[in-house]
FIMAR-920146 format. One line per 5 residues: number of its first residue (from 0); their letters; for each residue x, y, z of N, C-alpha, C. Coordinates in nm, 3 decimals. Each point is the difference from the previous one (the first is absolute). Layout:
<sites>
NUM> A> X:Y:Z:X:Y:Z:X:Y:Z ~ ...
</sites>
This chain:
<sites>
0> MRTEE> -6.650:6.421:1.935:-0.013:-0.118:-0.082:-0.034:-0.120:0.089 ~ -0.086:-0.086:-0.051:-0.041:-0.117:0.078:0.107:-0.108:0.000 ~ 0.000:-0.079:0.105:0.093:-0.111:0.007:-0.053:-0.115:-0.086 ~ 0.089:-0.093:-0.030:-0.041:-0.116:-0.079:-0.109:-0.078:0.072 ~ 0.012:-0.012:0.132:-0.100:-0.074:0.078:-0.138:0.065:-0.012
5> EIREQ> -0.007:0.133:0.006:-0.128:0.070:-0.014:-0.060:-0.024:-0.139 ~ 0.084:0.005:-0.102:-0.049:-0.022:-0.136:-0.049:-0.142:-0.016 ~ 0.075:-0.096:0.054:-0.042:-0.141:-0.010:-0.133:-0.024:0.073 ~ -0.017:0.062:0.117:-0.126:-0.014:0.074:-0.116:0.054:-0.081 ~ 0.020:0.116:-0.061:-0.106:0.060:-0.080:-0.030:-0.085:-0.123
10> YEFLK> 0.104:-0.054:-0.062:-0.016:-0.087:-0.116:-0.082:-0.124:0.036 ~ 0.034:-0.063:0.112:-0.073:-0.119:0.043:-0.145:0.032:0.033 ~ -0.023:0.115:0.065:-0.137:0.042:0.031:-0.081:0.015:-0.129 ~ 0.058:0.069:-0.098:-0.072:0.022:-0.126:-0.024:-0.132:-0.073 ~ 0.096:-0.089:0.006:-0.013:-0.130:-0.064:-0.117:-0.078:0.060
15> EELDD> -0.010:0.001:0.133:-0.111:-0.067:0.068:-0.133:0.065:-0.036 ~ -0.002:0.133:-0.002:-0.123:0.071:-0.033:-0.045:-0.032:-0.142 ~ 0.094:-0.004:-0.093:-0.033:-0.027:-0.139:-0.052:-0.142:-0.018 ~ 0.053:-0.094:0.077:-0.042:-0.139:-0.010:-0.132:-0.028:0.072 ~ -0.046:0.093:0.083:-0.125:-0.016:0.074:-0.117:-0.009:-0.100
20> ENMNH> -0.087:-0.098:0.018:-0.110:-0.018:-0.094:-0.100:0.116:0.002 ~ 0.002:0.082:0.104:-0.089:0.116:0.005:0.049:0.115:-0.089 ~ 0.123:-0.009:-0.046:0.056:0.104:-0.087:-0.037:-0.033:-0.145 ~ -0.125:0.023:-0.035:-0.043:-0.041:-0.132:-0.029:0.117:-0.094 ~ 0.010:0.121:0.045:-0.023:0.114:-0.088:0.125:0.019:-0.087
25> EGVRQ> -0.017:-0.010:-0.129:0.115:-0.003:-0.092:0.090:0.123:0.009 ~ -0.057:0.117:0.017:0.082:0.121:0.012:0.091:-0.003:0.122 ~ -0.054:-0.046:0.112:0.078:-0.009:0.124:0.109:-0.107:-0.016 ~ -0.036:-0.113:-0.058:0.098:-0.107:-0.023:0.114:0.050:-0.089 ~ -0.034:0.073:-0.103:0.102:0.052:-0.091:0.092:0.098:0.072
30> MFTYY> -0.057:0.088:0.083:0.080:0.096:0.074:0.098:-0.073:0.092 ~ -0.048:-0.100:0.073:0.088:-0.075:0.089:0.108:-0.075:-0.078 ~ -0.037:-0.051:-0.117:0.098:-0.071:-0.082:0.112:0.094:-0.040 ~ -0.033:0.120:-0.045:0.103:0.097:-0.039:0.086:0.041:0.118 ~ -0.064:0.022:0.115:0.074:0.041:0.120:0.093:-0.111:0.046
35> RRALG> -0.050:-0.124:-0.004:0.082:-0.115:0.038:0.119:-0.015:-0.093 ~ -0.022:0.020:-0.128:0.108:-0.009:-0.098:0.104:0.109:0.026 ~ -0.045:0.120:0.029:0.093:0.111:0.028:0.084:-0.028:0.124 ~ -0.061:-0.056:0.104:0.076:-0.035:0.120:0.103:-0.109:-0.031 ~ -0.037:-0.095:-0.083:0.093:-0.105:-0.040:0.120:0.058:-0.073
40> WALEE> -0.025:0.096:-0.090:0.110:0.065:-0.073:0.090:0.076:0.097 ~ -0.061:0.068:0.098:0.080:0.075:0.097:0.091:-0.093:0.079 ~ -0.053:-0.116:0.039:0.082:-0.097:0.073:0.113:-0.054:-0.087 ~ -0.030:-0.026:-0.128:0.104:-0.050:-0.091:0.112:0.102:-0.017 ~ -0.036:0.127:-0.016:0.101:0.105:-0.020:0.091:0.013:0.119
45> EHM> -0.053:-0.022:0.120:0.081:0.009:0.121:0.109:-0.105:0.002 ~ -0.022:-0.112:-0.069:0.094:-0.111:0.006:0.081:-0.016:-0.128 ~ -0.006:0.096:-0.089:0.078:-0.007:-0.125:0.135:0.060:0.017
</sites>
C-alpha cells in the first residue's frame, strides 16, 4: 500500500497535468478528472 505522501505527490502531479493548457483532448481530461477524484476519495477515507 502506498504512503499518504506518495498519494499526495501523485495527486498534485495529476492536478498540474490536468490544469496544463496542452491537455485539451476531452477524453484525456475526463480520465484525469476521474482519477483525481478517486485519489481524493482515497485520501479522505484514510482520515475518517
